[in-house]
NUDO-321892 format. One record per residue (C-alpha): z, y, x. Coordinates in steps of 0.5 Angstrom, whole numbers, plus 500, padded with zeros to 3 digits. Last residue first. Example, Ala and Ser with C-alpha at 12.3 -4.5 7.8 and 13.67 -1.06 7.14 Angstrom:
BEGIN
514498527;516491525;
***
This chain:
BEGIN
528425142;530425149;525428154;521425159;520430166;515428169;510422171;509425178;515422181;514415179;506416183;510418190;514412189;510407187;505409192;511409198;511402196;505400196;505402203;511399205;508392202;501394206;505395213;510388211;504384211;501387216;507385221;509379217;501377220;503379228;508375228;506369224;500369229;504370235;509365234;503360232;503356226;507349225;506347218;511346212;510341207;518339208;522332209;518331215;520338219;516342223;510339220;503339225;497340222;493339229;495347231;488350230;488346223;494350221;491356224;485356220;489354214;492360215;486365216;484362210;490364206;491372209;484372206;477374208;477369214;472369220;472375223;474373231;481370227;487374229;482381230;478380224;485377219;489384222;483389221;483386214;490387213;491394216;486396211;479399212;475397206;480393201;483386202;490388201;488393197;485390189;492393186;494386183;493383190;498379191;503378197;504372201;512370202;515371208;521368209;526368215;530362217;538361221;538354225;543349226;544343232;550341232;555340239;559346237;553351235;547350238;541354236;534354232;531361229;525358224;521363221;518362215;511363212;510363204;506361199;510356195;504351195;501353202;507353206;506355213;511355219;514359224;518356230;524358234;527356240;534358242;537350243;530346239;530341245;538340246;539338238;532334240;535330246;529327249;527319248;520321244;517326250;516333248;518334242;513337237;510330235;518327233;519332226;525334226;529331220;532326225;536333228;540333222;542340220;547345220;546351217;547359220;545364213;539366211;535372215;532375209;537374203;543374208;540381211;538383205;546382201;550385207;545391206;546392199;553391200;554396206;549400201;555400196;560402200;
***
């Protein structure tokens, strides 16, 4: 029972709830024509964004429910390099950054700024400072971030096992 509650909580946190939205908040620059129906255009579309101030990548999944535009989102935060392993020699992240940016970006933030420039600094929403990035770019970057976080978690688990037994006084 405890595992089911944890799974439900994690699902809500990482995937979010379906949120009704006002189509007028969508940046009209992303629509093919100014007079297109925003709800119809965005139905079943996925967009990825980068928010530099928050240090996060967000994937938005748009759907039409009962004639209204809704979205769910999944957020990935850019990890801190507290262990000096994120950009270390032969790390998965370094290989991913080199592949995505043709060896030009040394950090995740540099790569994201390059990707935002490539997409002409287009915002998804008029009222948010989130800039559109490529879906494949985002997918590959998020995969490397998850791999890094999993590696750190495994190291912490293995270090915890070696600390020994703590005896009460």
